[in-house]
C-alpha positions as a Markdown table, in Angstrom:
| # | Residue | x | y | z |
|---|---|---|---|---|
| 1 | Met | -46.8 | 84.8 | -242.6 |
| 2 | Lys | -44.2 | 83.0 | -245.6 |
| 3 | Trp | -41.6 | 85.9 | -245.1 |
| 4 | Thr | -41.4 | 86.3 | -241.0 |
| 5 | Phe | -41.3 | 82.7 | -240.9 |
| 6 | Val | -37.8 | 83.3 | -243.0 |
| 7 | Val | -36.8 | 86.0 | -241.6 |
| 8 | Leu | -37.4 | 84.4 | -238.0 |
| 9 | Thr | -35.4 | 81.6 | -239.0 |
| 10 | Ala | -32.7 | 83.1 | -240.1 |
| 11 | Val | -32.2 | 84.8 | -236.9 |
| 12 | Ile | -32.7 | 82.2 | -234.9 |
| 13 | Phe | -29.6 | 79.7 | -236.6 |
| 14 | Leu | -27.5 | 82.5 | -236.5 |
| 15 | Ser | -28.3 | 83.3 | -232.7 |
| 16 | Val | -27.6 | 79.5 | -231.6 |
| 17 | Gly | -24.2 | 79.5 | -234.3 |
| 18 | Gln | -22.9 | 82.5 | -232.5 |
| 19 | Ala | -23.7 | 80.4 | -228.6 |
| 20 | Phe | -21.1 | 77.1 | -229.4 |
| 21 | Ala | -17.6 | 77.8 | -227.7 |
| 22 | Asp | -14.5 | 77.0 | -230.0 |
| 23 | Asn | -14.1 | 73.5 | -229.5 |
| 24 | Phe | -10.5 | 71.3 | -230.0 |
| 25 | Arg | -10.3 | 67.7 | -230.1 |
| 26 | Cys | -6.5 | 66.3 | -228.5 |
| 27 | Pro | -4.6 | 64.1 | -230.8 |
| 28 | Asn | -4.7 | 62.2 | -227.7 |
| 29 | Gly | -8.2 | 62.4 | -227.8 |
| 30 | Asn | -9.5 | 64.8 | -225.1 |
| 31 | Ile | -11.5 | 68.3 | -226.2 |
| 32 | Val | -10.9 | 71.6 | -224.1 |
| 33 | Ser | -12.5 | 74.6 | -224.9 |
| 34 | Thr | -12.6 | 78.5 | -225.5 |
| 35 | Gly | -12.0 | 79.8 | -221.8 |
| 36 | Asp | -9.4 | 76.8 | -221.0 |
| 37 | Ser | -6.7 | 77.7 | -219.1 |
| 38 | Ile | -3.5 | 77.6 | -220.4 |
| 39 | Ser | -2.7 | 75.2 | -218.2 |
| 40 | Thr | -5.4 | 72.3 | -218.7 |
| 41 | Val | -5.6 | 72.1 | -222.3 |
| 42 | Ala | -1.3 | 71.1 | -221.6 |
| 43 | Val | -3.1 | 68.1 | -219.5 |
| 44 | Lys | -5.6 | 67.5 | -221.4 |
| 45 | Cys | -3.5 | 67.6 | -224.3 |
| 46 | Asp | 0.1 | 66.6 | -226.0 |
| 47 | Pro | 2.6 | 68.7 | -226.9 |
| 48 | Pro | 2.1 | 71.3 | -229.6 |
| 49 | Ala | 4.4 | 70.3 | -232.5 |
| 50 | Gly | 4.9 | 74.2 | -232.2 |
| 51 | Thr | 4.6 | 76.9 | -229.9 |
| 52 | Phe | 4.9 | 81.6 | -230.4 |
| 53 | Lys | 4.6 | 83.8 | -228.3 |
| 54 | Arg | 4.4 | 87.3 | -228.7 |
| 55 | Glu | 2.7 | 90.7 | -226.8 |
| 56 | Glu | -0.5 | 91.9 | -228.3 |
| 57 | Pro | -1.8 | 95.5 | -227.3 |
| 58 | Met | -5.3 | 96.6 | -226.3 |
| 59 | Glu | -6.9 | 99.1 | -225.1 |
| 60 | Ile | -8.4 | 99.3 | -221.9 |
| 61 | Gly | -11.3 | 102.7 | -220.0 |
| 62 | Val | -9.9 | 103.6 | -217.5 |
| 63 | Gly | -11.5 | 105.7 | -214.7 |
| 64 | Lys | -13.7 | 109.7 | -216.2 |
| 65 | Val | -11.3 | 112.8 | -216.4 |
| 66 | Glu | -13.1 | 115.9 | -216.2 |
| 67 | Ser | -16.3 | 114.0 | -217.8 |
| 68 | Lys | -14.5 | 112.1 | -220.4 |
| 69 | Lys | -13.4 | 108.7 | -220.6 |
| 70 | Gly | -9.6 | 107.9 | -220.4 |
| 71 | Thr | -8.1 | 105.1 | -222.1 |
| 72 | Arg | -5.2 | 103.4 | -221.0 |
| 73 | Ile | -2.7 | 100.6 | -223.7 |
| 74 | Ile | -1.6 | 97.9 | -221.6 |
| 75 | Tyr | 0.5 | 94.3 | -223.5 |
| 76 | Ile | -1.0 | 91.3 | -223.3 |
| 77 | Glu | 0.8 | 88.1 | -223.4 |
| 78 | Val | -0.7 | 85.2 | -226.5 |
| 79 | Gln | 0.3 | 81.9 | -226.7 |
| 80 | Glu | 0.2 | 79.9 | -230.7 |
| 81 | Trp | 0.0 | 76.4 | -229.7 |
| 82 | Val | 0.7 | 74.2 | -233.2 |
| 83 | Tyr | -1.7 | 71.0 | -234.1 |
| 84 | Thr | -1.4 | 69.0 | -237.4 |
| 85 | Gln | -3.9 | 66.2 | -237.5 |
| 86 | Gly | -3.2 | 63.9 | -240.1 |
| 87 | Ser | 0.0 | 65.2 | -240.7 |
| 88 | Thr | -1.1 | 67.6 | -242.6 |
| 89 | Leu | -3.9 | 69.4 | -241.5 |
| 90 | Leu | -3.0 | 72.9 | -238.8 |
| 91 | His | -5.2 | 73.9 | -235.8 |
| 92 | Thr | -3.8 | 76.5 | -234.0 |
| 93 | Leu | -5.0 | 77.8 | -230.7 |
| 94 | Ile | -4.5 | 81.0 | -228.7 |
| 95 | Phe | -4.3 | 81.8 | -226.0 |
| 96 | Arg | -4.9 | 86.0 | -224.3 |
| 97 | Asn | -3.2 | 85.9 | -220.7 |
| 98 | Gly | -3.1 | 82.3 | -219.8 |
| 99 | Val | -7.1 | 81.6 | -222.3 |
| 100 | Leu | -7.7 | 79.7 | -225.1 |
| 101 | Ser | -9.6 | 82.2 | -226.5 |
| 102 | Glu | -10.2 | 81.1 | -229.8 |
| 103 | Val | -9.0 | 78.2 | -231.9 |
| 104 | Arg | -8.1 | 78.4 | -236.2 |
| 105 | Thr | -8.4 | 75.9 | -237.7 |
| 106 | Gly | -6.7 | 76.0 | -242.0 |
| 107 | Gly | -3.4 | 75.2 | -242.8 |
| 108 | Phe | -2.0 | 72.6 | -244.5 |
| 109 | Ile | 1.6 | 71.5 | -244.2 |
| 110 | Gln | 3.9 | 70.4 | -247.6 |
């Protein structure tokens, strides 16, 4: 009984943790979340300390060809916006195809 309770509690905590979106508090106090468009973030936040653009390959499935699923490689635009908090901690907002997909916190400026 005790073991079942421990396992059930762990499953609940792990599933709840994945339900939350990544949030970022902009230097001006506004909050943005994953799923926000790049234009929404631009309006809510101050300009970033730095921006980087690149393209990433992405494999997508396309129709069936003789009962085999075909794939195709496309390239999506990825933008990284870097913010510094407290002048030392880095926050990186990652946009894929114009949508905030990830917020990374970590790294320090020297």
